[in-house]
C-alpha positions as CSV (number, residue, x, y, z in Angstrom):
1,M,121.9,31.5,53.6
2,S,124.9,32.2,56.3
3,G,123.9,32.2,59.7
4,I,120.7,32.2,61.7
5,P,118.4,34.9,60.2
6,G,117.3,37.8,62.6
7,D,114.4,38.2,61.6
8,I,112.2,35.0,60.1
9,D,110.1,35.7,57.8
10,A,107.9,32.3,57.4
11,S,105.3,34.2,55.4
12,S,108.0,33.3,52.8
13,G,107.4,29.4,53.1
14,P,104.7,27.2,53.0
15,P,102.2,26.8,55.4
16,M,103.5,25.2,58.8
17,T,101.7,21.8,58.0
18,V,103.2,21.5,54.5
19,P,107.0,20.4,56.7
20,L,105.4,19.2,59.4
21,R,102.8,16.6,58.0
22,H,106.1,15.7,55.5
23,F,107.9,14.9,59.1
24,V,105.1,12.9,60.7
25,V,104.5,10.7,57.8
26,G,108.3,10.1,57.5
27,L,108.2,9.3,60.9
28,A,105.8,6.4,60.5
29,F,107.9,5.6,57.4
30,L,110.6,5.2,59.9
31,V,108.7,3.0,62.4
32,A,107.9,0.6,59.6
33,G,111.0,-0.2,57.8
34,V,112.7,-1.2,61.7
35,A,109.3,-3.1,62.4
36,V,109.9,-4.8,58.9
37,G,113.4,-5.4,59.8
38,A,112.9,-6.6,63.0
39,V,110.4,-9.4,61.7
40,D,111.0,-10.1,58.4
41,G,115.4,-9.5,58.5
42,R,116.9,-9.9,55.3
43,A,113.8,-11.4,54.0
44,G,112.6,-7.8,53.5
45,H,115.4,-5.8,52.5
46,L,114.3,-4.2,49.3
47,A,111.1,-3.4,51.5
48,Q,113.3,-2.2,54.1
49,V,115.5,-0.3,52.4
50,H,112.5,1.4,50.6
51,L,110.7,2.4,53.6
52,L,113.6,3.6,55.7
53,L,116.1,5.6,53.0
54,A,112.8,6.8,50.5
55,G,109.7,7.3,52.8
56,W,111.9,8.7,56.0
57,V,114.6,10.0,55.0
58,C,113.6,11.4,51.8
59,L,110.2,12.4,52.5
60,T,112.1,14.3,55.3
61,I,114.7,15.8,53.1
62,M,111.5,17.1,50.9
63,G,109.5,18.8,53.3
64,A,112.7,20.2,55.2
65,M,114.0,22.2,52.1
66,T,110.7,23.3,50.9
67,Q,110.5,24.7,54.8
68,F,113.9,26.4,54.3
69,V,115.1,26.9,51.2
70,P,112.1,30.4,50.9
71,V,113.0,30.8,54.7
72,W,116.7,31.1,55.1
73,G,116.8,32.6,51.4
74,G,114.6,35.1,52.1
75,V,112.3,34.4,48.6
76,A,108.8,33.0,48.3
77,L,108.2,29.6,48.0
78,H,107.3,28.8,44.3
79,S,104.0,27.2,44.6
80,R,102.5,26.6,48.1
81,R,99.9,24.3,46.1
82,L,102.7,22.2,44.4
83,A,104.1,21.9,47.9
84,V,101.0,20.4,49.4
85,V,100.7,17.6,45.9
86,Q,104.4,16.2,46.5
87,L,103.8,14.1,49.5
88,P,101.0,12.1,48.4
89,L,102.5,11.6,45.6
90,A,105.3,10.7,46.7
91,A,104.5,8.7,50.0
92,F,101.8,6.3,47.7
93,G,104.7,6.3,45.6
94,F,107.3,4.7,48.1
95,A,104.6,3.3,50.1
96,G,104.0,1.1,47.2
97,L,107.5,0.4,45.8
98,A,107.7,-1.3,49.8
99,A,104.3,-3.1,49.4
100,G,105.6,-4.5,45.9
101,F,109.1,-5.9,47.3
102,L,107.7,-7.7,50.6
103,G,104.2,-9.2,49.2
104,D,106.4,-9.8,45.7
105,W,104.2,-8.6,43.7
106,P,106.3,-7.0,40.5
107,V,102.9,-5.8,39.5
108,L,102.8,-3.1,41.5
109,L,106.3,-1.9,41.0
110,P,106.0,0.5,37.9
111,V,102.5,2.2,39.2
112,A,104.3,3.0,42.4
113,G,107.2,4.1,40.2
114,A,105.3,6.4,38.6
115,L,103.6,7.9,41.5
116,A,106.9,8.7,43.4
117,L,108.2,10.0,40.2
118,A,105.9,12.4,39.8
119,G,105.8,13.6,43.6
120,V,109.7,13.6,44.0
121,W,109.9,15.7,40.3
122,T,106.6,18.2,41.3
123,F,109.3,18.9,44.6
124,A,112.6,19.4,42.2
125,Y,110.6,21.5,40.4
126,N,109.3,23.5,42.8
127,V,112.5,23.7,45.4
128,G,114.3,24.4,41.8
129,R,112.5,27.5,40.8
130,T,112.8,28.6,44.1
131,L,116.8,27.9,44.6
132,L,116.8,30.3,41.1
133,G,116.2,33.5,43.5
134,V,118.9,32.9,46.3
135,D,122.0,33.8,46.3
136,L,124.6,31.2,45.9
137,D,126.7,29.1,48.9
138,V,128.5,26.2,49.8
139,T,124.2,24.9,51.1
140,T,122.3,26.2,48.2
141,V,124.6,24.6,45.7
142,H,124.5,21.2,47.4
143,F,120.8,21.6,47.5
144,G,120.7,22.5,43.7
145,W,122.9,19.2,43.0
146,A,120.4,17.0,45.3
147,L,117.5,18.4,43.4
148,V,119.6,16.9,40.3
149,F,119.9,13.6,41.7
150,F,116.6,13.5,42.6
151,L,115.6,13.7,38.8
152,L,118.4,11.1,37.9
153,V,117.5,8.5,40.6
154,T,113.8,8.6,40.5
155,V,114.4,8.1,36.2
156,A,116.8,5.2,37.2
157,G,114.7,3.7,40.1
158,F,111.5,3.9,37.1
159,G,113.1,1.6,35.1
160,L,114.3,-0.6,37.3
161,A,111.0,-1.0,38.2
162,L,109.6,-1.9,34.8
163,D,112.1,-4.2,34.2
164,H,110.9,-6.0,37.6
165,A,107.6,-6.1,36.0
166,A,108.3,-7.0,32.3
167,G,111.9,-7.2,31.9
168,L,112.2,-4.6,29.7
169,L,116.4,-3.8,30.9
170,S,117.5,-6.3,28.9
171,A,115.7,-5.6,25.1
172,V,117.1,-1.9,25.1
173,G,120.7,-3.3,26.5
174,F,121.5,-2.6,29.4
175,S,122.6,-4.6,32.4
176,R,120.3,-4.6,35.4
177,G,122.8,-5.0,38.2
178,S,124.8,-2.0,36.3
179,L,121.6,0.3,36.5
180,L,120.8,-1.0,40.2
181,L,124.2,0.1,41.4
182,S,123.9,3.4,39.6
183,H,120.3,3.7,41.2
184,A,121.7,2.6,44.6
185,T,124.6,5.4,44.3
186,L,122.6,8.2,43.3
187,A,120.2,7.4,45.7
188,V,122.3,7.2,48.8
189,F,125.9,9.4,48.1
190,G,123.7,11.5,45.1
191,V,120.5,12.7,47.1
192,V,120.9,11.8,50.4
193,L,124.8,12.5,51.2
194,T,124.9,15.8,48.8
195,T,121.7,16.9,51.2
196,V,123.4,16.0,54.3
197,A,126.3,18.1,53.7
198,G,124.3,21.0,52.5
199,A,122.7,20.7,55.7
200,L,125.3,20.7,57.6
201,A,126.9,23.4,56.3
202,Q,124.9,25.5,57.4
203,L,123.2,24.1,61.1
204,A,126.5,23.1,62.4
205,P,128.2,26.5,62.5
206,M,124.3,27.6,63.5
207,F,124.2,25.6,66.3
208,T,127.9,25.2,67.7
209,Q,128.6,28.8,67.7
210,A,132.1,27.2,66.7
211,E,134.5,30.4,65.7
212,D,135.0,29.8,61.8
213,R,138.0,28.8,60.5
214,R,139.8,29.9,56.9
215,F,141.0,26.9,56.3
216,E,137.8,24.8,56.8
217,S,136.2,27.1,54.4
218,V,138.5,26.2,51.5
219,L,138.2,22.7,52.3
220,L,134.4,23.2,52.3
221,R,134.4,25.1,48.8
222,A,136.4,22.7,47.3
223,E,133.8,19.9,48.5
224,T,131.5,21.7,46.9
225,V,132.6,21.5,43.7
226,A,134.4,18.3,43.4
227,Y,131.6,15.9,45.7
228,P,128.8,16.3,43.5
229,L,131.3,15.3,40.2
230,G,132.5,12.6,42.2
231,V,129.1,11.3,43.1
232,L,128.4,11.2,38.7
233,A,131.6,9.6,37.9
234,L,131.3,6.8,40.7
235,A,127.6,6.2,39.5
236,G,128.7,6.1,35.9
237,G,131.5,4.4,36.3
238,R,129.1,1.4,38.0
239,L,126.4,1.9,34.9
240,L,129.0,1.5,31.8
241,G,131.4,-1.0,33.7
242,T,134.2,1.3,33.7
243,E,136.4,0.6,36.7
244,A,138.5,3.8,36.4
245,L,135.6,5.9,36.2
246,A,134.2,4.5,39.2
247,R,137.7,4.4,41.0
248,V,138.3,8.2,40.0
249,G,134.9,8.5,42.0
250,G,134.9,7.0,44.5
251,V,137.9,8.8,45.9
252,V,136.5,11.9,45.4
253,V,133.6,11.3,47.1
254,V,135.5,9.8,50.2
255,A,137.5,12.4,50.0
256,G,134.3,14.6,50.0
257,L,132.7,13.3,52.9
258,A,135.9,13.0,55.1
259,V,135.7,16.9,55.0
260,V,132.4,16.6,55.9
261,A,133.0,14.8,59.0
262,V,136.7,16.7,60.0
263,V,134.7,20.1,59.6
264,L,131.7,19.0,62.2
265,A,134.1,17.7,64.6
266,R,136.1,20.1,65.1
267,R,132.9,22.6,65.4
268,L,131.4,20.2,67.4
269,A,134.5,20.3,69.3
270,S,134.4,23.8,69.8
271,A,131.1,24.4,70.8
272,R,129.9,26.9,72.5
273,V,126.3,26.2,73.6
274,D,124.9,23.5,75.7
275,W,124.8,20.4,74.7
276,T,121.8,19.3,72.7
277,P,120.1,16.0,71.4
278,M,120.9,17.7,68.0
279,L,124.7,18.0,68.5
280,T,124.7,14.6,70.4
281,R,123.8,12.8,67.4
282,Y,125.9,14.6,65.3
283,A,129.0,13.7,67.1
284,V,127.7,9.8,66.6
285,A,127.8,10.8,62.8
286,A,131.2,13.0,62.7
287,V,133.0,9.6,64.3
288,S,130.8,7.0,61.8
289,L,131.6,9.5,58.8
290,L,135.9,9.1,59.5
291,A,135.9,5.7,59.8
292,W,133.4,4.7,56.7
293,A,135.6,7.1,54.7
294,A,139.3,5.6,56.5
295,L,138.0,1.7,56.0
296,T,136.6,2.6,52.6
297,A,139.0,3.9,50.4
298,L,141.3,0.8,50.1
299,R,138.5,-1.2,49.5
300,W,136.9,1.3,46.6
301,W,140.0,1.3,45.1
302,R,140.6,-2.2,44.9
303,D,136.9,-2.5,43.5
304,P,134.6,0.2,42.8
305,L,132.4,-1.9,41.1
306,S,131.2,-4.9,43.7
307,Y,127.3,-5.5,44.9
308,G,129.0,-5.9,47.8
309,G,131.2,-2.5,48.4
310,L,127.8,-0.5,47.2
311,F,128.2,1.9,50.3
312,G,131.6,1.0,51.0
313,W,132.4,-0.8,54.0
314,P,131.1,-0.8,56.5
315,A,127.9,-0.1,54.8
316,L,126.1,-0.1,58.4
317,V,128.5,2.9,59.5
318,L,127.5,5.0,56.8
319,L,123.8,4.2,56.7
320,V,122.9,4.1,60.0
321,G,125.9,6.4,61.8
322,G,126.3,8.8,59.1
323,V,123.0,9.3,57.6
324,G,120.8,8.1,60.3
325,F,121.8,10.0,63.1
326,V,122.1,12.9,61.5
327,V,118.3,13.1,60.2
328,L,117.4,11.9,63.8
329,G,119.4,14.7,65.4
330,T,118.4,17.4,63.0
331,L,114.5,16.7,63.4
332,Y,114.9,17.1,67.4
333,H,115.6,20.6,66.2
334,V,113.9,21.0,62.9
335,V,110.2,20.1,64.5
336,P,110.3,22.0,67.2
337,F,111.3,25.1,65.6
338,I,108.5,25.1,63.2
339,V,106.0,24.7,65.7
340,W,107.8,27.6,67.7
341,V,107.6,30.0,65.3
342,H,104.5,29.8,64.4
343,R,103.0,29.0,68.2
344,Y,105.2,31.6,70.1
345,S,107.7,33.4,68.3
346,D,105.4,36.9,68.1
347,R,104.8,36.5,72.0
348,L,108.6,36.5,72.4
349,G,109.6,39.6,75.2
350,F,105.8,40.4,75.7
351,E,105.6,37.0,77.8
352,D,107.4,34.1,79.3
353,V,107.7,31.7,76.1
354,P,109.6,28.2,76.1
355,M,112.5,27.7,74.3
356,I,112.9,25.3,71.1
357,D,114.5,22.8,73.1
358,D,111.8,22.8,75.8
359,L,109.5,21.6,73.9
360,Y,110.1,17.8,73.7
361,D,110.9,15.7,76.5
362,G,114.5,15.9,77.2
363,R,114.0,12.5,79.3
364,V,112.4,10.6,76.3
365,A,115.6,12.0,74.2
366,A,118.0,10.6,76.4
367,A,116.0,7.4,76.8
368,D,115.4,6.8,72.5
369,G,119.5,8.4,72.3
370,A,120.8,5.7,74.9
371,A,118.4,2.8,73.1
372,L,119.2,3.4,69.0
373,A,122.9,3.9,70.1
374,L,123.2,0.4,71.7
375,A,121.4,-0.9,68.6
376,Y,123.3,0.6,66.3
377,A,126.6,-0.7,68.7
378,L,124.7,-4.4,68.6
379,L,124.3,-4.1,65.0
380,L,127.7,-3.5,64.0
381,A,128.5,-6.3,66.8
382,E,126.2,-8.6,64.6
383,Q,128.4,-7.6,61.4
384,W,132.0,-8.0,62.9
385,I,131.6,-11.2,65.1
386,G,128.7,-12.8,65.2
387,L,125.6,-12.7,67.5
388,G,122.9,-15.6,68.3
389,G,119.7,-15.9,67.3
390,P,118.6,-13.9,70.6
391,L,120.8,-11.3,70.5
392,V,119.6,-10.2,67.1
393,M,115.7,-10.3,67.4
394,G,116.4,-8.4,70.8
395,T,118.7,-5.5,68.5
396,G,115.7,-5.3,66.4
397,V,113.2,-5.1,69.5
398,V,115.8,-2.2,70.7
399,A,115.9,-0.5,67.9
400,F,111.9,-0.5,67.9
401,V,111.8,1.1,71.2
402,G,114.2,4.0,70.3
403,V,112.6,5.0,66.8
404,A,109.0,4.2,69.0
405,L,110.3,7.1,72.0
406,F,111.7,9.2,69.2
407,A,108.5,9.4,67.0
408,G,106.6,9.8,70.1
409,N,108.3,12.4,71.4
410,L,108.0,14.8,67.9
411,V,104.5,14.2,68.0
412,G,104.4,15.0,71.3
413,V,105.7,18.5,70.5
414,L,102.5,18.7,68.0
415,V,100.0,17.3,70.1
416,E,100.8,20.1,72.7
417,H,102.8,22.9,71.6
418,S,101.3,23.1,67.5
419,P,98.5,26.1,67.1
420,R,96.8,23.4,64.7
421,S,95.6,20.0,65.7
422,L,97.8,16.7,64.7
423,A,94.8,16.0,62.3
424,S,95.1,19.2,61.0
425,V,98.6,18.8,60.4
426,L,97.7,15.3,58.7
427,I,94.9,16.4,56.7
428,G,95.7,19.7,55.8
429,G,93.8,21.4,53.2
430,D,94.1,21.9,49.3
431,G,96.0,23.8,47.2
432,R,94.0,26.6,47.5
433,S,93.5,26.6,51.3
434,A,97.2,26.2,51.4
435,D,97.2,29.9,50.7
436,A,95.2,30.9,53.2
437,E,97.2,28.9,55.8
438,D,98.8,30.5,58.8
439,P,101.9,31.8,57.5
């Protein structure tokens, strides 16, 4: 899985509708999450977290892994039918969790949690079975660990949902606060950032064409071994209330993400290709991760167990700058790439075809990038110096405009260039027809 394959064999992956459906549904969660934040602010915090991290980021990860593990690995996806089933289960589950928090309906949470668990475990089994046939490298090891974290985080989340509805944790000797800390740690540092680190190990050299350097390979191999163990130690220490274990895990997690950021920054600085929306957003992520690592190291060393330091400091820099901009940038390549492969790749050399980056509107990409960067800066200003009420509301509006432009630009790729209609992408077929769809 190193380098871009000379021959893309899309038939080893799922039908194109499967990953694209994940991305489109994920975009809907993104727009909904930003809208909830703009309208309800802190009152809708838990709903917004589940809309953005579970609904947008995790569904995007599920779609991307289902597509690219078999395609990059050169093996057949274990089951196309399971790939079709995982999305509605997970999406309805994540939406139900957000609705339960937003409407204060605790009875809904266990039902939604069970659906989310079923969808995520279906995905983890399917991609895990596929990974067994793929050669190990930095990316595949990260993806394997991410699947483990997917399983752990959904079990913890289901336990929290049951406790919301029936208060069961105290009866079995668990502290709700400790399980919440562990659940959030596994979600962000386990599922999301382990996947991000693995994907960047593949995508950054591929799309910067920067020269490989030996010391970077050594650093990444060390990070591949240490980082997942650091996440387990941090989550375990927080679950058990063991400060020493959490402190060690926190140090390893910070060091691992700093390595990812340094290697990404060096490759971006040495890029030998034209700058694209993908690389611009990666640059924001690299700077954000470096800043977050520097600011978080001392805080976690002093107190790795506090809820206020759950995601380090400032959490906004990690979640918006480090995670959000990576996903935004990746989608600006992945969605057009999948469409291009199925619509234009077999015409290459026989007629003029657009390049992958020609499928979206560059002016809209520049506009959404500017809007989201401005919203990010305003959010940081609000956290550090405080803003007046109108500016806070304005920040939400700017963020909403940015994500609406971003989502519209990618949906436009599907409408204008996809060999299948948008309705077909969204509705698709059942498990039997999935195997018969276009490769």
